[in-house]
C-alpha positions in Angstrom: 0.1 0.1 -0.2 1.2 3.2 -1.6 -0.1 6.6 -0.5 2.4 9.7 -1.6 2.2 10.5 -5.2 5.3 9.4 -7.1 6.3 12.7 -7.9 6.5 13.6 -4.1 8.6 10.3 -3.7 11.0 11.7 -6.6 11.0 15.3 -4.9 12.0 13.8 -0.8 14.6 11.6 -2.8 16.0 13.8 -4.7 16.9 16.1 -1.5 17.8 13.4 0.8 14.9 14.0 3.1 13.7 10.4 2.1 15.3 6.9 1.4 15.2 2.9 1.3 16.0 2.7 4.8 12.7 0.6 6.6 12.1 0.9 9.7 12.9 -3.1 10.3 16.0 -2.5 8.4 17.3 0.2 11.6 16.4 -2.7 13.9 18.7 -5.5 12.2 21.1 -3.4 12.4 20.9 -3.2 16.0 20.3 -6.8 16.5 23.0 -7.2 14.4 25.3 -4.8 16.3 24.4 -4.9 19.8 22.7 -9.2 20.4 23.3 -8.7 23.8 22.7 -5.6 24.7 18.7 -5.5 26.7 16.4 -3.8 24.4 12.8 -3.8 25.3 11.5 -4.2 29.3 8.4 -5.2 30.3 6.4 -3.2 33.3 6.9 -4.6 36.7 3.6 -5.3 36.6 2.6 -6.8 34.2 1.2 -9.8 36.0 -1.4 -7.6 37.6 -2.3 -6.5 33.9 -2.5 -9.5 31.5 -0.7 -12.2 33.5 3.1 -13.8 33.8 6.1 -12.9 35.1 7.6 -9.0 33.7 10.1 -10.3 30.3 13.2 -8.9 29.5 14.5 -9.2 26.2 18.2 -8.5 24.5 18.2 -7.6 20.4 18.8 -11.1 20.2 15.9 -12.6 21.7 13.7 -9.7 21.0 14.6 -11.0 16.9 14.3 -14.4 16.9 10.4 -13.7 18.4 9.9 -11.2 15.5 10.7 -13.4 13.2 8.8 -16.4 14.8 6.1 -13.9 15.2 6.5 -13.0 11.1 5.9 -17.0 10.3 2.7 -16.5 12.4 1.0 -13.8 10.5 1.8 -15.8 7.5 0.3 -18.8 8.9 -2.4 -17.2 9.8 -2.9 -15.9 6.2 -2.0 -12.6 6.3 0.0 -10.9 3.3 1.4 -7.7 2.4 -0.8 -5.0 2.1 -3.4 -6.5 4.6 -4.4 -4.5 7.6 -4.1 -6.2 11.1 -5.6 -4.4 13.5 -3.8 -4.6 16.8 -5.4 -4.0 20.7 -2.5 -4.6 23.2 -1.3 -3.0 26.4 2.5 -1.8 26.2 3.9 -5.2 27.1 7.1 -6.9 25.5 5.7 -8.7 23.3 3.7 -5.5 20.9 7.7 -4.5 19.7 8.9 -7.6 17.6 4.9 -8.1 16.5 5.7 -4.6 14.5 9.2 -5.4 13.3 6.8 -9.0 12.4 4.5 -7.4 10.6 6.7 -4.4 9.2 9.0 -6.8 7.6 6.1 -8.3 5.6 4.4 -5.1 4.8 1.6 -6.1 6.9 -0.1 -2.8 7.3 -0.4 -2.1 11.7 -3.4 -0.1 12.6 -3.2 0.2 16.7 -6.1 0.8 18.6 -5.6 2.2 21.9 -7.0 -0.3 25.1 -10.0 2.5 25.8 -11.2 1.9 22.6 -15.2 -0.7 23.3 -17.2 -2.1 20.8 -18.1 1.6 18.9 -14.7 2.3 18.1 -13.7 -0.9 16.9 -15.8 -1.5 14.6 -16.0 1.7 12.8 -11.7 1.0 12.5 -12.3 -2.3 11.4 -15.3 -1.9 8.8 -13.6 1.6 7.2 -10.2 -0.5 6.6 -11.4 -3.4 6.0 -9.2 -5.5 8.5 -8.6 -8.7 7.8 -7.6 -9.4 11.9 -7.2 -8.0 14.9 -4.4 -9.7 17.7 -5.4 -8.6 21.5 -5.3 -9.4 24.9 -8.0 -11.7 26.9 -8.6 -8.6 29.4 -6.8 -5.9 31.0 -8.0 -4.2 34.5 -10.9 -5.9 33.7 -12.2 -5.0 30.8 -12.9 -8.3 28.4 -11.3 -6.9 25.5 -11.8 -10.5 23.9 -15.6 -10.6 24.1 -15.5 -7.5 22.7 -13.4 -8.4 19.3 -15.5 -11.7 19.1 -18.6 -9.9 19.1 -17.2 -7.6 16.3 -16.0 -11.0 14.6 -19.6 -12.3 14.8 -21.2 -9.3 13.4 -19.3 -9.4 10.6 -19.7 -13.3 10.1 -23.5 -12.5 9.7 -22.5 -10.4 7.0 -20.0 -12.6 5.2 -17.4 -10.7 5.8 -14.2 -12.8 7.3 -12.1 -11.4 10.3 -10.2 -13.7 12.6 -10.0 -13.0 16.3 -5.8 -13.8 17.0 -5.5 -14.3 20.7 -2.1 -13.0 22.1 -1.3 -16.2 24.3 2.1 -15.5 25.6 0.6 -12.2 27.2 -2.4 -14.0 29.1 -2.8 -15.4 32.5 -5.1 -17.9 31.1 -3.6 -21.7 29.2 -7.2 -21.9 26.9 -7.6 -19.5 24.0 -11.1 -18.3 24.3 -13.8 -20.6 21.8 -13.7 -18.8 18.2 -10.5 -17.0 18.7 -6.9 -18.1 17.2 -4.4 -18.8 19.3 -1.3 -16.4 18.2 1.9 -17.3 18.8 5.6 -17.6 17.4 6.3 -20.3 15.2 9.5 -22.1 15.7 12.5 -21.5 14.2 14.4 -24.5 12.6 16.0 -24.9 9.4 13.1 -25.5 7.4 11.4 -22.4 9.1 13.8 -19.9 8.6 14.0 -20.5 4.9 10.2 -20.3 4.5 10.5 -17.1 6.1 13.7 -16.5 4.2 11.8 -17.1 0.9 8.6 -15.3 1.4 10.3 -12.3 2.9 12.9 -12.2 -0.8 9.1 -12.9 -3.4 8.1 -9.9 -1.7 10.2 -7.0 -1.1 8.8 -4.0 1.0 9.8 -0.4 0.4 10.8 2.2 2.0 8.1 4.3 0.7 4.8 1.6 1.4 3.2 2.3 4.3 3.6 0.6 7.6 0.8 1.8 10.4 -2.8 3.4 10.1 -3.2 5.5 13.2 -6.4 7.0 14.3 -7.2 10.4 15.2 -10.8 11.6 15.6 -12.5 13.0 13.5 -15.0 16.6 13.9 -18.3 13.8 13.6 -16.7 11.5 15.4 -15.7 8.6 13.0 -11.8 7.9 13.7 -9.6 8.8 11.0 -7.2 6.8 10.1 -3.7 8.5 9.4 -1.6 6.2 7.1 2.2 6.8 7.3 5.1 5.4 5.5 8.8 3.9 6.5 9.9 7.2 5.0 6.8 9.3 6.9 8.0 8.1 10.2 11.7 8.5 9.6 11.3 11.7 8.4 9.8 12.9 11.5 11.7 10.9 14.3 14.4 13.0 13.7 12.5 15.8 15.9 11.8 13.8 19.1 15.6 12.5 18.6 17.7 15.7 18.5 15.2 17.6 20.4 15.2 15.6 23.4 18.9 14.8 23.2 18.8 11.0 23.3 22.6 9.1 22.9 23.7 6.1 21.4 22.1 3.0 24.4 20.7 5.2 25.8 17.3 4.0 28.1 14.2 5.1 27.4 11.1 5.0 30.0 7.4 5.0 28.0 4.7 5.4 29.5 2.3 6.5 26.3 0.9 3.7 24.3 2.1 2.3 20.7 -0.4 3.4 19.1 -0.1 6.8 18.4 2.8 9.9 17.4 3.8 10.7 20.9 5.3 6.3 21.5 6.0 5.5 18.2 7.2 9.2 16.3 9.4 9.6 20.2 10.5 6.6 22.3 9.4 4.2 19.9 12.1 6.1 16.5 14.5 6.8 19.0 15.2 3.7 20.3 15.3 2.2 16.3 18.0 5.3 15.7 20.1 4.7 19.1 19.6 1.0 19.9 19.2 1.9 23.3 16.7 0.3 25.6 13.1 0.4 25.5 11.7 0.7 29.1 7.1 0.2 28.4 5.1 1.3 30.7 1.4 2.0 30.5 -1.4 2.5 31.8 0.2 5.3 33.9 0.9 4.1 38.0 2.9 6.9 39.3 4.9 3.9 42.0 5.3 1.9 39.1 6.7 4.5 36.8 9.1 6.0 40.0 9.9 2.4 40.5 11.3 2.1 36.8 13.3 5.1 37.1 15.1 3.9 40.7 15.5 0.3 39.0 15.8 0.3 34.8 18.1 3.4 35.1 16.8 5.7 32.6 18.6 9.0 31.2 15.1 9.9 29.0 11.9 9.8 30.4 8.0 11.0 29.1 5.7 12.5 31.6 2.9 14.2 31.8 3.0 17.9 32.8 0.7 16.8 36.2 3.2 15.0 37.3 5.9 16.7 37.2 4.2 19.9 38.5 3.1 17.7 41.4 6.5 15.6 42.0 8.4 19.2 42.3 6.0 20.3 45.0 6.4 17.1 47.5 9.1 17.3 49.3 7.9 14.3 51.2 7.8 12.3 48.2 10.8 13.2 46.5 13.3 12.1 49.2 12.1 8.8 48.1 12.7 8.9 44.4 16.0 8.4 42.8 15.7 10.6 39.7 19.8 10.5 39.5 20.1 8.6 36.2 17.7 11.0 34.3 19.7 13.9 32.0 15.5 14.7 30.1 12.4 14.2 30.8 9.6 15.0 27.9 6.6 16.8 27.9 3.9 17.9 26.5 0.0 18.0 25.9 -0.9 20.9 27.9 1.0 24.3 29.0 3.6 23.8 30.8 5.0 25.7 33.8 8.3 27.9 33.7 8.7 27.5 37.7 8.8 23.7 37.0 11.3 23.5 34.1 13.7 25.4 36.1 12.5 23.8 39.3 14.2 20.9 37.9 17.2 22.3 36.0 18.5 23.7 39.7 17.5 21.0 42.0 18.6 18.2 39.1 20.4 19.2 36.7 17.2 17.9 34.5 16.1 19.2 31.3 12.4 19.7 30.3 11.7 19.3 26.7 8.2 20.1 25.9 6.6 18.6 22.4 3.8 19.7 20.4 3.1 17.2 17.8 0.1 14.7 16.1 -0.6 11.8 14.3 -0.8 14.0 11.0 3.4 15.0 11.4 3.2 18.0 13.4 6.7 18.4 15.5 7.2 21.6 17.4 9.8 20.9 20.2 11.5 24.1 22.7 14.9 22.0 24.7 17.2 23.8 26.0 19.2 24.5 22.5 16.3 26.8 21.5 14.9 28.2 23.8 17.0 28.1 26.7 14.4 30.9 29.2 12.3 28.7 30.7 9.5 31.1 29.9 9.8 29.8 26.3 10.3 27.3 26.6 6.8 26.7 28.9 4.6 28.2 26.2 6.9 29.1 22.8 7.7 26.6 20.0 11.0 27.0 17.3 9.0 28.9 14.0 11.2 26.0 12.2 11.2 25.4 8.0 11.6 28.5 7.5 14.3 30.5 5.3 14.5 33.8 7.2 15.1 32.1 10.6 18.5 30.5 11.3 19.0 28.7 14.3 22.5 27.9 15.9 22.0 23.9 16.7 19.2 22.7 14.0 17.2 19.7 14.6 17.4 17.8 11.1 13.4 18.5 10.7 12.4 19.0 7.6 8.7 20.4 8.4 7.7 23.9 6.7 5.4 25.5 8.8 3.2 29.1 8.7 -0.2 30.6 9.9 -2.9 31.6 7.8 -5.8 34.0 8.8 -8.7 31.2 8.6 -10.9 33.8 6.7 -8.4 35.6 4.5 -6.6 32.7 3.7 -3.3 35.2 3.4 -0.2 33.9 5.3 0.3 36.2 9.2 3.8 37.3 9.4 3.7 39.9 12.4 2.5 39.3 15.6 -1.0 41.2 15.6 -3.6 38.6 15.3 -3.2 34.2 16.0 -3.9 32.4 13.3 -3.7 28.5 11.8 -0.8 26.5 11.5 -0.7 24.7 8.3 2.1 22.4 7.4 3.9 20.4 4.4 7.0 18.5 4.1 8.2 15.1 4.6 7.0 14.5 7.7 3.4 15.2 6.6 1.2 12.4 6.4 -0.7 12.2 2.6 -4.0 12.1 3.9 -7.2 10.5 5.6 -7.2 6.8 4.7 -10.3 6.1 2.6 -11.5 10.1 3.0 -11.6 12.0 0.0 -14.0 14.7 1.0 -12.6 14.9 4.7 -8.7 15.7 3.1 -10.7 18.4 0.2 -11.0 20.6 3.0 -8.1 19.1 5.1 -5.3 20.4 2.8 -5.2 24.0 1.1 -5.0 24.0 -2.6 -1.4 24.7 -2.3 -1.0 20.7 -0.5 -0.3 22.3 3.1 -2.4 21.2 5.7 -4.6 23.0 7.7 -3.6 21.5 11.9 -7.1 23.3 12.8 -4.2 24.9 15.7 -4.4 28.2 16.3 -1.2 29.8 17.0 0.7 33.6 17.0 3.6 34.7 16.1 6.4 36.1 19.2 9.6 36.2 19.8 11.4 39.0 17.7 14.7 39.7 18.2 16.4 43.0 17.5 14.0 43.5 14.5 14.3 40.1 12.8 11.2 38.2 12.1 9.4 36.3 15.0 10.9 33.3 15.9 8.9 31.1 17.8 4.8 29.9 17.8 2.9 30.3 20.9 -0.1 27.6 21.2 -3.3 29.7 21.6 -6.3 27.2 20.9 -8.0 25.4 18.7 -9.9 26.4 15.8 -11.9 23.1 15.6 -14.0 22.4 18.7 -11.9 19.2 19.2 -11.8 17.8 23.4 -8.1 16.8 24.4 -8.6 15.2 27.4 -4.8 13.3 28.8 -3.5 14.1 25.2 -7.1 11.8 23.8 -8.5 14.3 21.0 -12.7 13.5 21.2 -14.6 14.9 18.8 -18.1 16.9 20.6 -20.5 15.8 17.7 -20.0 12.4 18.4 -20.7 12.2 21.7 -23.8 14.6 21.0 -25.5 12.2 19.1 -25.3 9.8 21.8 -26.4 12.2 24.1 -29.3 13.1 22.2 -30.6 9.3 21.8 -31.3 8.8 26.2 -34.8 8.6 26.3 -35.0 11.0 29.3 -32.8 14.2 27.1 -34.8 16.7 25.1 -31.4 18.9 24.1 -28.2 18.4 25.7 -24.6 18.8 24.5 -21.4 18.2 25.7 -17.9 20.6 26.3 -14.7 20.7 27.7 -14.2 22.3 31.1 -10.6 23.1 32.5 -8.1 20.2 34.7 -4.8 20.3 36.2 -4.8 17.3 35.6 -6.3 16.4 32.4 -6.3 19.4 30.8 -9.6 19.0 29.8 -12.7 16.9 30.9 -16.4 16.5 29.2 -19.1 18.2 30.5 -23.1 17.0 29.5 -24.8 20.1 29.6 -28.5 18.5 29.2 -32.0 19.8 29.1 -34.4 16.8 30.8 -37.7 15.9 29.1 -40.4 16.7 31.2 -41.1 14.6 34.2 -37.8 12.9 33.8 -34.5 12.8 35.5 -31.0 13.2 34.3 -28.2 11.8 36.7 -24.1 11.7 35.7 -24.6 8.1 36.8 -27.4 7.3 34.1 -25.4 9.4 31.4 -22.1 7.2 32.0 -24.5 3.6 31.6 -25.9 5.2 28.8 -22.3 5.8 26.9 -20.9 2.1 28.2 -24.2 0.7 26.5 -23.7 2.4 23.5 -20.3 0.6 23.1 -18.1 3.9 23.8 -14.9 3.8 25.4 -14.9 5.0 28.9 -12.9 7.9 28.7 -15.3 9.6 26.7 -17.8 9.7 29.2 -19.4 13.0 30.4 -17.3 13.6 34.5 -20.4 16.2 35.0 -23.3 17.6 34.4 -25.4 21.0 34.1 -29.1 20.8 33.6 -30.1 23.8 32.1 -33.4 24.9 30.8 -32.5 25.1 27.3 -29.2 24.8 25.4 -27.3 28.5 24.2 -27.6 28.3 20.5 -26.7 30.8 17.4 -29.1 32.6 14.9 -28.8 29.0 12.9 -29.3 27.0 15.6 -25.6 25.3 16.4 -24.8 25.4 19.9 -22.4 27.7 21.2 -19.6 25.1 23.1 -18.3 28.4 24.4 -20.9 29.1 26.7 -21.5 25.7 27.3 -18.0 25.4 28.6 -18.4 28.6 30.9 -21.6 27.1 32.4 -19.4 23.9 33.2 -16.7 26.1 34.6 -19.0 27.8 37.0 
């Protein structure tokens, strides 16, 4: 599968931005050079999550498991360009599974563990995926049951769909009825010959699509973001250089391996440096600190709220060992300048501020380009501008501009905000099977409209503004803990409640999650609406738990404009009152 036009491929390759190296080539080179180096490490609480003792694989063992998984994928009938949905927590097996699929040209479409039947059904039907690999359960959620229910629904429509149960990750020795066991094939000489012949007969190109990740659409339907090997490699330099990650570093990744934050960040940086990838998720603070103390990472990712809380808690600080950390990456919400200064002064740790997206945004403020904590906390370098040199430029070839949403003209002064638009080899080619959405998502000259509002700032000595400052969102997307949620989807679900006459959702600010969801409801006469009843209704509709409202406001009528559109800004005022 390939989405990039031939002329664009020639252009990017001619400029040296793209090449022939595939992601699994990077892994193979690391396995040859450092076979005994620790490659990937399970979270210590694995047994509580999915069962089984925590695993530790060196590069040789990870390579062997990847080969065994590749044969298993073939024997389950998956071939090049087939789409494989994965719904797995951050466990060791996920990494070799990625390598195995990429080597065969199977497109991995990773789904967050929070997704339920509603979201999974949308993904599978939209992509025509051939199979899903998942675990039996996680934190009390029957993921295998959800997958098998989806398989039964597809079977009624005559659509074949396989449910593969990752047995090595399960506490149960028995494969659930209706599922197929997925475990590595033993690599004897005959198996090695079969795999090598297949790979040689079905070569994978660096311009082929490697993954389809998912982001929320404005109408609630998940939008697939295809990215090729070259897309991933081009964007990977931003995090690698921005965080100052070095050869052999241990990296602690608490983000799920499903989108840009983890894949474009720690996963690809690990590929570049042949380091050790320490897995963590769902986020658990005691486990996280324990991993830092035991595994000694040089780099870790942490939410802003955690960093703020820790720095203000002297009792907790006395119990944690941060001495191995050189840098901590954070983002998804504005950072506190005092927090950045505090970690530098007390521990010698630099905080790296990131703003990214699945589509290809990658802006990173660090100690080099923004040494002032006030700038680093709120500003991002205005990369991709020929008129703005940087003393230590990151090899990021993204092009950026800020455009007035009404006139479409580029904003070059600091007088007003505009929409950030991007282009270049880090940027995806368009949403999967969504031409009508792509027609609006890209400008006539091929720039992607991010929907994020920025303003220019930081002009030094009469020169052009060197930084962007995030202002808000042009679209009404709710971002809860870094996860994008379309309010229109939740409005539709809310409208189906028998006790609701009219209703809509909005965001309200939260110091931990950034934003949370509030339902604003007009009850039907004589009916009672409670937050508990709304949560139960959302759960029965099969929505992911993180989409459920966490606050309720009862009103006599919703604020609307002259054409009947809900004024979400007014709803937010009600939610935060």
